[in-house]
MARBA-458017 format. One line per 4 residues: number of its first residue (from 1); their letters; for each residue z negated, x negated, y of N, C-alpha, C, O, CB. Coordinates in Angstrom, 2 decimals, padded with zeros to 5 digits. Atoms other than C-alpha are relative to their C-alpha. Glycine has a CB too. Layout:
REM MARBA-458017
NUM = A = Z:X:Y:Z:X:Y:Z:X:Y:Z:X:Y:Z:X:Y | ...
This chain:
REM MARBA-458017
1 = MKPW = -000.48:001.36:000.08:052.24:-006.82:-113.47:-001.19:-000.94:000.09:-002.18:-000.65:000.76:001.04:-000.29:001.10 | 001.13:000.92:000.06:050.04:-009.79:-114.12:000.00:-000.89:001.25:001.07:-001.30:001.71:000.06:-000.85:-001.29 | 000.09:000.78:-001.24:048.81:-011.75:-111.09:000.48:-001.45:-000.17:000.96:-002.04:000.80:-001.43:000.00:000.50 | -000.42:001.40:000.16:049.59:-015.18:-112.61:001.51:-000.15:000.10:002.00:-001.22:000.46:-000.49:-000.54:-001.34
5 = IIIA = -001.46:000.04:-000.13:053.33:-014.29:-112.70:000.38:-000.02:001.48:001.29:-000.75:001.88:000.65:001.21:-000.71 | -000.27:-000.04:-001.44:053.27:-013.48:-108.98:-000.35:-001.35:000.63:000.40:-001.87:001.46:-000.80:001.15:000.69 | 000.42:001.30:-000.54:051.37:-016.69:-108.20:000.99:-001.09:-000.42:001.32:-001.97:000.39:-001.44:-000.35:-000.49 | -000.97:000.98:000.47:053.80:-018.72:-110.33:001.33:000.13:000.75:001.96:-000.87:001.08:000.23:000.16:-001.52
9 = AIGF = -001.25:-000.22:-000.74:056.80:-017.13:-108.56:-000.12:-000.52:001.43:000.81:-001.13:001.96:000.38:001.49:000.00 | 000.22:000.49:-001.37:055.30:-017.89:-105.14:-000.03:-001.53:000.00:000.55:-002.17:000.89:-001.33:000.58:000.59 | 000.05:001.46:000.11:054.56:-021.46:-106.23:001.38:-000.59:-000.23:001.74:-001.60:000.38:-000.93:-000.41:-001.12 | -001.36:000.48:000.25:058.08:-021.89:-107.60:000.85:000.09:001.26:001.62:-000.83:001.56:000.65:000.82:-001.14
13 = AALA = -000.76:-000.16:-001.24:059.55:-020.55:-104.35:-000.42:-001.07:001.02:000.42:-001.63:001.72:-000.21:001.42:000.60 | 000.48:001.03:-000.93:057.35:-022.94:-102.32:000.54:-001.37:-000.39:000.99:-002.12:000.48:-001.53:-000.03:000.03 | -000.53:001.29:000.46:058.40:-025.93:-104.45:001.50:-000.10:000.25:002.00:-001.15:000.66:-000.30:-000.18:-001.50 | -001.45:000.01:-000.25:062.07:-024.94:-104.20:000.28:-000.18:001.49:001.21:-000.90:001.87:000.65:001.31:-000.52
17 = GMQG = -000.17:000.14:-001.46:061.72:-024.63:-100.41:-000.27:-001.42:000.46:000.46:-001.97:001.29:-000.92:000.96:000.74 | 000.32:001.37:-000.37:060.08:-028.03:-100.12:001.10:-000.97:-000.45:001.48:-001.87:000.29:-001.36:-000.42:-000.61 | -001.07:000.87:000.50:062.75:-029.67:-102.27:001.26:000.18:000.83:001.94:-000.81:001.14:000.30:000.31:-001.48 | -001.16:-000.26:-000.85:065.50:-028.02:-100.22:-000.16:-000.65:001.37:000.80:-001.20:001.91:000.23:001.50:000.16
21 = YRMG = 000.27:000.63:-001.30:063.88:-029.23:-097.00:000.18:-001.51:-000.10:000.80:-002.11:000.78:-001.43:000.34:000.49 | -000.14:001.45:000.18:063.67:-032.81:-098.33:001.45:-000.41:-000.16:001.89:-001.41:000.42:-000.81:-000.46:-001.21 | -001.41:000.33:000.22:067.29:-032.79:-099.49:000.80:000.15:001.31:001.66:-000.66:001.62:000.60:000.91:-001.10 | -000.69:-000.21:-001.27:068.46:-031.38:-096.16:-000.33:-001.10:001.00:000.54:-001.56:001.74:-000.36:001.35:000.58
25 = ASAN = 000.40:001.06:-000.93:066.46:-033.95:-094.20:000.69:-001.32:-000.36:001.15:-002.03:000.53:-001.52:-000.19:-000.02 | -000.65:001.26:000.39:067.86:-036.85:-096.24:001.51:000.06:000.24:002.10:-000.95:000.62:-000.28:-000.30:-001.48 | -001.44:-000.13:-000.28:071.43:-035.52:-095.92:000.26:-000.15:001.50:001.24:-000.78:001.91:000.53:001.36:-000.51 | -000.14:000.11:-001.45:070.96:-035.18:-092.15:-000.18:-001.45:000.45:000.55:-001.92:001.32:-001.01:000.92:000.71
29 = EARH = 000.24:001.40:-000.34:069.57:-038.72:-091.94:001.20:-000.86:-000.39:001.60:-001.75:000.36:-001.28:-000.52:-000.68 | -001.18:000.75:000.44:072.52:-040.07:-093.93:001.18:000.24:000.94:001.93:-000.69:001.24:000.38:000.39:-001.45 | -001.08:-000.32:-000.93:074.94:-038.28:-091.60:-000.19:-000.76:001.32:000.77:-001.28:001.88:000.05:001.53:000.26 | 000.28:000.71:-001.24:073.23:-039.81:-088.57:000.20:-001.50:-000.16:000.69:-002.16:000.76:-001.42:000.29:000.46
33 = IAAL = -000.21:001.43:000.24:073.27:-043.29:-090.10:001.49:-000.33:-000.03:001.91:-001.35:000.51:-000.67:-000.42:-001.31 | -001.45:000.23:000.04:077.00:-042.98:-090.80:000.60:000.09:001.41:001.47:-000.71:001.76:000.68:001.03:-000.93 | -000.51:-000.12:-001.37:077.65:-041.81:-087.22:-000.39:-001.21:000.84:000.40:-001.68:001.65:-000.52:001.29:000.65 | 000.45:001.18:-000.73:075.59:-044.70:-085.85:000.82:-001.23:-000.39:001.20:-002.02:000.48:-001.48:-000.26:-000.26
37 = AKAQ = -000.81:001.13:000.45:077.50:-047.22:-087.97:001.41:000.06:000.58:001.97:-000.97:000.97:000.07:-000.03:-001.54 | -001.34:-000.16:-000.57:080.82:-045.80:-086.76:-000.02:-000.33:001.50:000.88:-001.01:001.99:000.51:001.45:-000.21 | 000.10:000.27:-001.44:079.68:-045.94:-083.11:-000.20:-001.50:000.25:000.36:-002.05:001.20:-001.16:000.80:000.61 | 000.19:001.44:-000.15:078.50:-049.54:-083.55:001.29:-000.77:-000.26:001.58:-001.75:000.43:-001.09:-000.49:-000.95
41 = AEAL = -001.28:000.65:000.29:081.85:-050.53:-085.08:000.96:000.16:001.17:001.64:-000.79:001.55:000.62:000.57:-001.29 | -000.87:-000.22:-001.16:083.73:-048.95:-082.18:-000.46:-000.83:001.19:000.37:-001.39:001.90:000.02:001.49:000.37 | 000.53:000.79:-001.10:081.44:-050.66:-079.66:000.33:-001.48:-000.19:000.65:-002.18:000.77:-001.52:000.19:000.13 | -000.33:001.40:000.29:082.01:-054.01:-081.38:001.47:-000.27:000.26:001.82:-001.31:000.81:-000.36:-000.35:-001.44
45 = TEAR = -001.44:000.16:-000.23:085.78:-053.52:-081.29:000.30:-000.03:001.50:001.08:-000.87:001.96:000.78:001.14:-000.68 | -000.21:-000.04:-001.45:085.67:-052.60:-077.59:-000.56:-001.26:000.67:000.03:-001.76:001.62:-000.65:001.25:000.60 | 000.58:001.22:-000.57:083.40:-055.57:-076.84:000.91:-001.20:-000.25:001.07:-002.05:000.63:-001.39:-000.25:-000.58 | -000.92:001.11:000.29:085.82:-057.95:-078.57:001.24:000.08:000.89:001.73:-000.94:001.37:000.41:000.01:-001.49
49 = AATA = -001.17:-000.16:-000.87:088.74:-056.50:-076.60:-000.36:-000.38:001.44:000.43:-001.02:002.13:000.52:001.46:-000.05 | 000.43:000.34:-001.36:086.77:-056.82:-073.35:-000.19:-001.51:000.14:000.12:-002.08:001.18:-001.30:000.74:000.35 | 000.19:001.45:-000.03:085.87:-060.41:-074.22:001.35:-000.71:000.08:001.50:-001.67:000.83:-000.78:-000.48:-001.24 | -001.33:000.60:-000.03:089.52:-061.25:-074.87:000.64:000.17:001.38:001.24:-000.77:001.91:000.91:000.62:-001.08
53 = AETK = -000.56:-000.24:-001.33:090.58:-059.66:-071.58:-000.69:-000.87:001.05:-000.04:-001.41:001.94:-000.12:001.49:000.37 | 000.74:000.83:-000.95:087.84:-061.49:-069.68:000.38:-001.47:-000.15:000.48:-002.19:000.84:-001.53:000.19:-000.20 | -000.43:001.38:000.22:088.87:-064.78:-071.28:001.36:-000.25:000.63:001.57:-001.28:001.26:000.04:-000.31:-001.50 | -001.33:000.14:-000.63:092.48:-064.23:-070.19:-000.13:-000.03:001.52:000.55:-000.81:002.18:000.92:001.16:-000.43
57 = RLIA = 000.19:-000.04:-001.44:091.29:-063.37:-066.68:-000.58:-001.31:000.51:-000.14:-001.83:001.54:-000.91:001.17:000.40 | 000.60:001.26:-000.41:089.13:-066.49:-066.47:000.99:-001.16:-000.08:000.99:-002.04:000.77:-001.23:-000.30:-000.86 | -001.03:001.05:000.12:091.99:-068.69:-067.71:000.98:000.09:001.16:001.36:-000.93:001.74:000.74:000.13:-001.35 | -000.92:-000.19:-001.12:094.31:-067.19:-065.09:-000.64:-000.42:001.32:000.01:-001.04:002.16:000.46:001.47:000.07
61 = AAAS = 000.70:000.37:-001.22:091.69:-067.65:-062.36:-000.14:-001.52:000.10:000.01:-002.09:001.18:-001.39:000.67:000.06 | 000.12:001.46:000.00:091.15:-071.29:-063.39:001.35:-000.65:000.31:001.41:-001.63:001.05:-000.53:-000.50:-001.35 | -001.33:000.54:-000.27:094.90:-071.92:-063.37:000.36:000.18:001.48:000.93:-000.72:002.10:001.06:000.68:-000.88 | -000.27:-000.26:-001.41:095.20:-070.33:-059.93:-000.80:-000.95:000.89:-000.28:-001.46:001.89:-000.31:001.46:000.35
65 = AAEA = 000.83:000.90:-000.79:092.31:-072.41:-058.59:000.51:-001.44:-000.10:000.51:-002.17:000.89:-001.47:000.07:-000.47 | -000.55:001.34:000.17:093.82:-075.59:-060.05:001.27:-000.18:000.83:001.49:-001.22:001.45:000.28:-000.29:-001.48 | -001.23:000.06:-000.80:097.16:-074.80:-058.43:-000.32:-000.07:001.49:000.32:-000.80:002.24:000.90:001.21:-000.30 | 000.40:000.01:-001.42:095.45:-074.11:-055.10:-000.55:-001.37:000.38:-000.26:-001.88:001.46:-001.06:001.10:000.28
69 = RALE = 000.52:001.34:-000.29:093.57:-077.41:-055.33:001.13:-001.02:000.08:001.12:-001.90:000.94:-001.02:-000.42:-001.08 | -001.12:000.93:-000.01:096.77:-079.25:-056.14:000.82:000.12:001.28:001.20:-000.88:001.88:000.90:000.23:-001.22 | -000.75:-000.22:-001.25:098.59:-077.68:-053.19:-000.79:-000.51:001.20:-000.22:-001.10:002.12:000.33:001.49:000.18 | 000.83:000.46:-001.11:095.68:-078.43:-050.89:-000.06:-001.53:000.03:-000.02:-002.13:001.10:-001.42:000.58:-000.11
73 = DQAY = -000.01:001.47:000.05:095.54:-082.04:-052.10:001.32:-000.56:000.51:001.34:-001.56:001.22:-000.26:-000.49:-001.44 | -001.31:000.44:-000.50:099.27:-082.39:-051.46:000.08:000.16:001.51:000.63:-000.70:002.20:001.13:000.79:-000.68 | -000.05:-000.24:-001.45:098.84:-080.88:-048.00:-000.84:-001.03:000.74:-000.43:-001.53:001.78:-000.49:001.42:000.33 | 000.85:000.99:-000.66:095.98:-083.23:-047.13:000.55:-001.42:-000.16:000.27:-002.29:000.67:-001.41:000.07:-000.57
77 = AAPV = -000.58:001.32:000.23:097.89:-086.20:-048.55:001.15:-000.30:000.96:001.50:-001.46:001.18:000.48:-000.13:-001.43 | -001.11:000.20:-000.94:100.74:-085.66:-046.09:-000.53:-000.71:001.24:-001.59:-000.33:001.76:000.68:001.35:000.37 | 000.50:000.72:-001.18:100.41:-088.08:-043.19:000.08:000.88:001.25:000.94:001.75:001.37:000.82:-001.30:000.23 | 000.02:-000.73:-001.27:099.55:-086.72:-039.77:001.06:-000.62:000.90:000.96:-001.79:001.27:-001.43:-000.03:000.67
81 = ENAV = -001.08:000.50:-000.85:102.69:-087.04:-037.68:-000.25:000.32:001.46:000.20:-000.39:002.36:001.32:000.59:-000.45 | 000.23:-000.44:-001.37:101.50:-085.18:-034.64:-001.41:000.57:000.07:-001.79:001.34:-000.81:001.08:001.06:000.45 | 001.38:-000.47:-000.12:097.96:-084.48:-033.46:-000.08:001.44:000.45:-001.13:002.07:000.33:-000.77:-000.87:000.98 | 000.00:-001.36:-000.54:098.97:-081.14:-031.96:000.22:001.05:-001.07:-000.43:002.10:-001.04:001.05:000.14:001.06
85 = CLPV = -000.31:-001.02:001.00:100.39:-079.31:-034.98:000.21:-000.64:-001.37:000.34:-001.86:-001.50:001.24:000.80:000.41 | -000.21:000.45:001.36:100.86:-079.54:-038.72:001.48:-000.17:-000.27:002.30:000.52:000.33:-000.62:000.98:-001.01 | -001.42:000.12:000.36:104.13:-080.74:-040.25:000.44:001.21:-000.83:-000.38:001.90:-001.44:000.25:-001.32:-000.79 | -000.56:-001.17:000.69:106.43:-078.13:-041.77:-000.29:-000.05:-001.49:-000.62:000.99:-002.07:001.51:000.08:000.24
89 = SRVL = 000.23:000.09:001.45:106.01:-079.41:-045.33:-001.44:000.37:-000.34:-001.69:001.02:-001.36:000.31:-001.44:-000.50 | 001.41:-000.31:000.25:102.24:-079.13:-045.09:-000.26:001.50:000.15:-000.99:002.09:-000.64:-000.91:-000.79:000.96 | 000.16:-001.44:-000.21:102.41:-075.58:-043.73:000.61:000.77:-001.16:000.02:001.75:-001.63:000.65:000.43:001.32 | -000.65:-000.69:001.12:104.85:-074.54:-046.47:-000.86:-000.10:-001.27:-000.96:000.87:-002.02:001.41:-000.59:-000.24
93 = RLNK = 000.87:000.14:001.18:102.52:-075.92:-049.16:-001.24:000.89:000.15:-001.66:001.51:-000.83:-000.42:-001.47:-000.20 | 001.17:-000.84:-000.22:099.53:-074.12:-047.62:000.36:001.49:-000.12:-000.48:002.30:-000.53:-000.61:-000.29:001.37 | -000.43:-001.40:000.10:101.54:-070.88:-047.49:000.23:000.43:-001.43:000.26:001.64:-001.70:001.26:000.21:000.81 | -000.18:-000.35:001.41:102.11:-071.03:-051.27:-001.26:000.55:-000.60:-001.22:001.21:-001.64:000.46:-001.20:-000.78
97 = R = 001.28:-000.49:000.52:098.45:-070.25:-051.78:-000.04:001.47:000.16:-001.03:002.10:-000.22:-001.20:-000.64:000.70
């Protein structure tokens, strides 16, 4: 057998191996990019849900604080009838908190 045929076959095998390696690497990279995009989309969805829940919580906390301030203002607005104890209406308003 002629040596140039063996050298050509080895060269062809090396080129085929290199091309296969490049194709496999690019396919693997594409798979990782797709997985990263999916994970980012899920994280964005979860972040939006968490933001909505936090907004609802903050609105509820603000409403509760406003109600507490209103009750406290009503309690302080009640005239002092006795220096020893609080009037019943004032205590009942403070107990609503």
